[in-house]
C-alpha positions as CSV (number, residue, x, y, z in Angstrom):
1,M,-2.2,-24.3,11.3
2,L,-3.2,-21.0,9.8
3,S,-6.5,-20.8,7.9
4,L,-6.0,-20.4,4.1
5,P,-8.1,-17.3,3.6
6,W,-6.3,-15.5,6.4
7,L,-2.9,-16.5,5.0
8,F,-3.9,-15.3,1.5
9,A,-5.3,-12.0,2.8
10,S,-2.1,-11.2,4.7
11,L,0.0,-12.1,1.7
12,L,-2.1,-9.8,-0.4
13,I,-1.6,-7.0,2.1
14,E,2.1,-7.5,2.2
15,T,2.3,-7.4,-1.6
16,R,0.3,-4.2,-1.6
17,K,2.6,-2.6,0.9
18,L,5.6,-3.5,-1.2
19,N,3.9,-2.1,-4.4
20,I,3.1,1.1,-2.5
21,K,6.8,1.4,-1.4
22,K,8.0,0.9,-5.0
23,Q,5.5,3.4,-6.4
24,T,6.2,6.0,-3.8
25,K,9.6,6.5,-5.3
26,L,8.1,7.1,-8.7
27,L,5.1,9.2,-7.8
28,S,4.9,12.8,-6.6
29,P,4.0,13.3,-2.9
30,K,0.6,14.8,-3.8
31,L,-0.3,11.7,-5.8
32,V,0.9,9.5,-3.0
33,A,-1.2,11.4,-0.5
34,Q,-4.3,11.0,-2.7
35,M,-3.6,7.2,-2.9
36,L,-3.3,7.0,0.9
37,E,-6.4,9.2,1.3
38,I,-4.6,11.9,3.4
39,Q,-4.5,15.6,2.8
40,P,-1.2,16.8,1.4
41,Y,0.5,19.7,3.2
42,Q,-0.4,23.0,1.6
């Protein structure tokens, strides 16, 4: 049986991934790059 904190944490991560995917369609690439902490291509 999985421990509850681990299960909750993984669920949170999955939800976050889905939210990022949804927002990526709405946001500009530069803003997405800032969110993901990577440098946008100049």
